[in-house]
N, C-alpha and C positions, 0 to 999 in steps of 0.2 A: 612771726611771719613765716608763711609757707613758701619756700623758694620755688615750688612747683605749681603755685596757684595759677589759675586761669588768667591770661592776659586781659587787661581792662580794655573795654571797647573804645573808650575815648581818652585822649590825652588831656591832662588838666593844666596845660601850659600852652603858650603861643609858640608855634613852630616857626623858626626863622629860616633864612636862606644862607647857603654856604658860599662864602667868598674865598676861593683858594688862596689868593694873594694875602688876604688878611690872616688866614690860618697859618701860612708859612711865616709871615712877619711876626705874628704873635707867638708862634711856636719857638722861633729863634730867640725872640725877646725873653720868653719864659726860661729857656735853657741858659741863656747868657746871664740873666738876673739871678738865677739860682744854681749856677754851675757847681759851686763847691758843696751845696746841699745835695745835689744829685749824686756827687761822688760819695758823700758820707752815707746817704741812704742806700746806695748800691753796695757799698762795702758792708754796712751793717746787715742788710738783707742777705747777702751771700754768706756771711758768717753764721747768721741765725739759721738759714736754711740747711747748710752743710752740717752744722752742729745738731740740728734736729734729725738729719739722716742717720747720724751716729747712734741715735736712740732707737733706730729701726721703725718705730711707729709715730715718733713725735712729729714727723713731717706732715702727717695727716691733719694735724691741728695748725701747725706753723704755716704751711703753704697758703691756705686760703686767707689767713690773717695778714700775711705779707702782701698778697695780691690786693686785698681790701685797702691796706695802708698805703701801698704804692700808688694805686689809682686815686686815692684821696689826696695824696701828695701832688699828683699831677694836676688835679682840679685846683688846688691851692696855688701851685706854681703858675698856672695859666692866668689866674686872677691877680697875682701879685707876688709877694715874697712868701714862700712856703716854709713851714716849720719841719725840722727833721723829726720831731716827736710825732708828727702826723703818721709816720710809718707804723706806729703802735696804736693807732686809733681803734683798731678792731679788738684790742685786748680788753677794753672796759665794757661800757654799756652797749657797745655795738657788736659784741661778740656773736650774738645769735645771728644777726644779719650777715656779718662777715663770714662766719663759718658755713652756715646753711646756704646762703645765696651764692657765695663764690664756688662752693662745691657743686651746687646745682648748675651753675654756669659751666663749669668744667665738664660735668657729665653731659650737658647738652651739646658741647662741642665735639664729643667723641664720635657721634655718627657722621658728622660732616668732615671729620679728620681722617676717617678710615680710608676714603678714596685717595687722599694725599699720601698716606703711608704705603698703600698698595702701589701707587704710581712710582714713588721713590724706590721701593724695593725692586720693582720691575726694571727701572733704569740701572740701578746698581748691580744687578745680577743678570742682565739680559744675555750675557755671554757665559753665564755660569760662574762658579766660584773661581777666582784666579789661582793659577798654580804658583807654588813658591818661586819667587824670583821674577814673576810676570808683573808687568805694569798694572796696578790695581785701579787707577783712575785715569780717564782720558778727557780731553777737552770736549769731546762729544757728550760725554756723561755730564760734565759740569754745565754745559749749555742746556742740556735737557732738564737737569734739576732746576736751573734758574727759571726756565720756561714753565715748569710745573708749579713752582712756588709762586710765580707771577700770576698764572691763571687762577690758582686756588685763592690767592689774595684778592683778586678782583671778584671772585665768586662770593666770598664771605664779607666783602668790605661793608655791606650795609648792616652787618651784625657787630661791627667792631666798636660801636658806641655803647653796647650793652653794659660793660663793667662800670661805665661812668654813671649810668642810671641807678645802679645798685648803690654806689658809694655816695652819690649826690642827692638821690631822691628816695632811697630806701626801697627800691623795687625788689621783688623776687626775681629768680632767674628767668622764667618764661615771660614774665611781664617786662623785664628789661630787654629781652630779645625782641618782643613785640614793639616796644617803644622805639628801639633803635631802628627797626625795620620801617616803622611809620614815619619817623622824623627825617629819614634819609630818602624817602620817596621823592623823586624828581631831582635828587642831588647826587645820583650815582656817578655822573661824569666828573664832578668835582672831587668826590672821594677817590675815584679811580686815578685822577691826576695826582692826588697825594700819595697813593700807593706806588705809582710810577716814579714819582720823585724819590720815595723811600728806596725803591729798587736801584735807582741811579746812584743814590748816596752809598748803598752797600756794594755796588759793583767793584770799586777799586779794591776793597779788602777781599772780596771773593776772588778776583783775578790774581791778586798777590798770593793769597794763601794756597789756592789750588795750583797756581803756576809753580810755586815753590815745591809743593808736594810732588807734582808730576816731574819736575826737574830732578828731585832727590831720588825718585824711583828709577830714573835712568842712569844714576851714578853707581859705581861699584861701592861696596861698604867702606873701603879704605878712604875714598874721596868724600863720602858722606860725613865722616868724622871731621875732616878738614874744614868743611864749610858749615858745621853745626852752629857756630856762634852767629854767623851771618843769617842763617835760617831762623834762629830764635829771635833775633832783632827784628827781622821782617814780620814774623808771625805776631810778635807782641805789638808792633806798630799797627799791624792790620787789625788786631783785636781791639786796640784802643780806638781806631777809626770806626770800627763796627759798633762799638759801644756809643760813640758820639752820634752816629747815624741813627741808632736805635732810640736814643733819648729824643732826638729831633723828631723822629717819626711819631713817638708817643705824644709829644707836645703839639704836633700838628693836629692830631686827632682830638686832643683835649680842647684845642681851639675850635675845631669843627663841632664838637659837642656843645661848647659854649654858644656858638652861633645858632645852632639848630634847635637846641632845647633852651630857649631864652627863659631866664628866671630873674627874680629880683636880686638874688645873691648866688654866687657860685662857690661859696665857702662850703666845705663838707659839713661843717657844724650847723649849717642853716636848716638841715632837716633832722637834726638830732632829736 
């Protein structure tokens, strides 16, 4: 399968309608039903990815396989009880699709990610590089970064179902982008609502993490050491909350895919 093949002109399935309430309800249900499996998959994926980085070039193969397996796991979780072994689905007979299509997808994302990177760099260094001892992050920058991420998220929201088309229907990268764009036509507001909800879920961890960093920057080094334990607890709790929010966001969009790309079965192996 060529991941850069021309998008098909017509969809070969019935396009459904997005119900945001159902997406949220089903997403929460999928996360709750598979909570310990999500933890296991996350831990295994992190270990595999960082181990591959140690080999210098191994990540080139491991990253797309983990993405393919991760999204396959999401499709299973949305439909019922997922299998932890689904994370390795791209290792066998689906290797070609997993490697080529996922890399094709990531390469397609590069042009639309460049404006985001430029905007972030502009905000971070709009006053130049901070001098030693100067406050490096301000609430204005935090708010600006949040606004940039929010706007960018809304701009690409119609493309966020593309990975599901790759793992569930075997599409190439461009075909998956095309299918995602087509099935989300007329449903932008519902997808935007899911993005806004995801932003709200991430807001507490963002405020806690950045607030603590700004607070620490204002303290002399001697006092920073005294409050280090409190800071670590706050940051770890914030990261845990952010991970939960991220899982919920992914399951919300897995449910959105299920509703919009109606098929007889949503099991990843249905298109094996």
